[in-house]
N, C-alpha and C positions, 0 to 999 in steps of 0.2 A: 436483538440480543443474541449473542453467540455463546453456546454452552458446550461443555464436554469436548473442548479442543485440547488435544494432548500432544506433548512432545516427549518422546520416549528414547532412552538410551541406557544400556546396561552398565556401561562404564565409559568415562571420557577423561583421559589424562588424569588430572588431580581431582576431578569432580566425581562424587559418588553416583552410582547408578540410580535410576528411579524415573519418575514421570513428573513433568510440569503440567499443571492444569491451568487453563486460561478461561477467563470470562471477560466479556466486553459489554460495557454499558455506555449508551450515548450520554453526552453531557446533560441534556435536558432531563434524563432519567437517573441522575446521580443518586437520588434518594433510594432507588432500587439497589444500588451498589452498597449503600449504608445498611440497608435491611439484610442484604446477602451476607455481609461481613458479620453483622450482629448474629445471624443464624449460625454461622460457623463458630463463633465464640461460644454461644450457648450449647451447641452440640459437642464441642470439644470439652467444655466444662463437665458435661454429663458423663462423657466417655472416660475422662480422667478422674472423676469423683472429687472435683474441687468446686469452689464457688465461682460464679461468674466474675466477681471482683478479682479473685486470685488469678483467674485465667487471663484477664485483661492485662495484668502486669507482664505477661510473657508475650503479648502481641504487639507488633510494631509494623506500621505501614511505611514502606519506603516509596516515596512518590517522586515523580519527575515531570517536567513540563510545567506549563502555566497552571494546570489544575492543582499542582502541589501547593501553590499559594492561595489560589482562588477558593479552594474547598478545605483549607486547613481547619478552620473553626468547625465546619460541619462534621468532619471526621473525628477531630480530637475531642470536641465537647459532647457530641451525640454518642460516640462509642466509648469515650473515656480511655483512649489508648494513645501511645506516642506516635507522632507523625514526623518523619524526617525527609529531607529532600536531597536529591542528587542532581548534578548537572545534566541537562537534557542531551546535549551533543555527546558528552562523554559516555553516557549510558547507551546511546545509539551505537557507538563504535564498539563498546564492550559486547553489546548484544549481537552485533554483526559477527565479531570474531568468534563468539561462542556458537552461534547458530549455523555458521558455515562449516562447522565440524560434524554436524549431524547428517547421516546418510539420508538420501531422498528428501532433501530440504531445498537446496539451491537448484534452480532449473532454468531452462531457456526454451524458446520456440525455434524450431527449424524454419528455414526460409519457406519450405512447402507449407508448413502449418500456419505461418503468418499470412501467406497468400490465401489459404483456404478459409481463414477467419475473416480477413478484411474484404475478400472478394469471393463469397460463397457461390457455388455453381447454381444456376437457375433451378427453381423447383421443378421436379420431374425429370431432371437430367440423368438420374440414376446414380450419381456420384454421392458416396457417403463419407462423412467425416469419421476419423478414427474415434472409437468410443473412449470415454473417460475411464482411465485405469487407476485413478488416484482419488481417494476420499479427501476432499479439500475442506479446509477450515474456513468456509465462506458461506454466507446465507443462501446463495443460489449457485451451487457447483456447476461450472460450465462443462459442456460435453466435448472434451478433447483430451488427447494424450500429450504429455510433455516429455522433454529429455532432461534427465537429471545429470548434474555434474558428477564426474567420476572422481574417486579419491577425494572426498570432501575435506577441505582445509581452508583456513582463512588466508587466501592468497592475496598478499599485499605487495605493492600499493594498489589502490583501487579508488573508484569514485562511488560515493553513496548518495543517491538522490532520494530524499525522504519527502513523500507527498502527503500532506495533511490538508488543513485549510489553505495554507500556502505551501511553498516548496523551498527546501534547503538543499543546496548542493555542497557536499562535504568531501574534501580531498583527504584521503587516509594514506599516510606514508608507510614505508616498509617497516618502520619501527613502531607503528601504531599511533604515532602522533597525527593530529588531525587539524584541519582548518576549514571553516565555512567560507568557501570561495565565491559562491554565487547563490542565487535563488530568484524567486519570482512570487508576486502576490497573486498570480493567476493559477490557482490550484483547485483542490477539492471544494473549498468554500465558494469559489467563483462558479463552479458547475452547479453546486447545490442552490446557490442564491439565484442565479439566472433562470434555472429550470423551475424554481419555485414561482417565479414571476410569469414564465412562459407556458407552463404546463400545469395540469391538476395534481401532479405528484407532490407528496408531502414528505417522503423519506428518501434517503439516498438510494436505498435498494429499489424503491419503486421507479426512480429515475433510470437506473441501470436496466431494469426490466423493460421500460419503455424503449430504451435505445436498442434493445435486442430485436425489436419488431420494426425498427425504422430503416429508412433508406436515405442516406445523406445526399444522394444524387438528386433528390427532389428539392433540396434546399441549397446545397453547395454548387458553385460553378466549377466544373471540371475542365481539365485541359482539352478534353474532347469537345466540350461545348464551345471552346474558343477556336480550335484548329480543325475540328471535325474528325480528328484522328490522333494517333500518338505524335508527340514531338520528339522524334527519335534522335535528332541532333543534340538535344539536351538531356536525353535519357529519361524523358517524361512519358509515362503511359497515358492513354486517353482517360483513364479512371483516376489519375492523380488530381487532388484538390488544388485548384488554382486560386479560389477565393471562398473562404468559409462564409456561408450564408449569402453567397453572391447572387443567388436566384430569388431571394426573398422579395426584392422590389425591382421590377423591370418595367421601364416605361412609366405609364401612369396607372398601371393596374396593380392593385394590391390583392394578393391571393391569401386564402386560408391554408395554412400548413399544419400537418398533423403533429401532435405532441411527440409521437414516436420519431418522426423525421427530424424534428428540432432537437430532440434528445441525442440522437445519433450524431448529428452535425456538431453540436457543442462538445460532446465527449471527444470526438475526433480533433476538434480545434484545440481544446485544452491539452490533450495528450500529445498531439503533434508539437505544440509549442514547448512543452516540458522536455520532450525527446530531443528537440533541436538544441535547447539550452544545455542539456546533459552532454550531447555530442561535442558542442563547442568547448565546454570545459574539459572534457576528456582529451580533446585534441590539444588544448592549450597546455595541459600538464602532462601530456604524453602517457596517458593511461588507457589501457585496453579493456580492463574489467570495470563494468558499470553495473552496480546493484541498484535496483529500485525497491523502495520499501514504503510503508505507510498504508493506512486503511483506505486511501483513495483507490487502491488497486483491487482489493477484495477478491482476488482470484478471478477477475472478470475477463473473459476471453478477448473482447474487443479492445479493452484498455491495454492489456498485455501485448496484443498483436500490434496495436498502433505505436506504442512506445518502442517495441522491437523493430518495427518497420522504419521508424524515424532514425534509429541508430544505424541500422544496416544501410539505409539509403544515403545518409549524409557521409558515412564513413566508407562508402563504396564496398561494403562487405568486410572491412577489416576489424570492426568492433562488434561486440554482441551485448545485448541487454540481458542481465541476469535477474531472476526474481526469487522470492522466498515463499514457502508455504505459510509461514507464520509472519507474513510481511508487516503486520501492524503491531507486533509485540516486541520489537527490538529494544525500545526504551525500558519496558518493564523487565525484560530479561537482563539487560545490562544493570539495572538498579539492584536486582536480586543477586547477580554475580558479585557486585562490589560489596555486598554485605554477607555473602555466604559463609565466610570464615568466622563471623561474629566479632572480628577485631576492628573492622572498618566502621567508622562513624561518619555518617553524612551530617548535613547541617540540620540541627533541630530548629524547627521554624518558630519556636517561641523564644529562642535565644536572640539577643541583639546582634 
């Protein structure tokens, strides 16, 4: 559970200054979210000197995504408040346009940083990574420095790659119109599901923690394993993955592989695949700006570096992957923006 995550701005075009506060609850713990909202209602009623019933009349949940329908009865009946839904893709785009206006929000990894994360120097080499200079809204803040976008603005057109259980690739035109142009079922849910079968980890954060200690070279077949060196003619380094999990079964001998190595290998496999799909769509639609969002990322250094490397590799350095500090909240922010003036009305879920 993530608490006390803030997004601050004194003023922003037509938006009033202030702070947005975020909370994250896993789907399996949705009742904790209900209890949290109930606590807010009760506390607000006390502060304003009104009854809880009166306070509920002024509370409205703006929901987006599958949970807006799946948990409608839970929220509306348990809390006794209005629940309205907004289109998921539209909210993602609105959230992206808003959040890219915030300073120190959109960032990228330099080529040097990508290399230092994906291929760290041997222990005892005396080389140190740059310290983390940013308090990140993720369960396990990685230790690295990032480069922020200068002059924050919603630079369109762009490609938005939203990674949740699955992956959606969305083309956003210069005028803000959008289209879901691609996607894949191999996303965060795939990583979570397979690692649940292959490792003792039970949560996504535990799986990421395992991957931090792993060495994918013990599981993956690398270019160096095949050629004994770099394949310079094709621009492939000896450390490039030739076959994910390619070493798991060789000959008639079956080895025991560590949960850490398996986690790192699968994280790389999923992330590399998503990165290549993103690149191909950016190339197809002639887009240079590629934003990655979704709670799959979680500010995790290896995930960010792998996605970044895939974009830089396939584009031969002409495109760059961009990330967001509040990568998992675009939909929530977009739903809020669409209702901030009080005039917009989403779809009431109890209406036909």
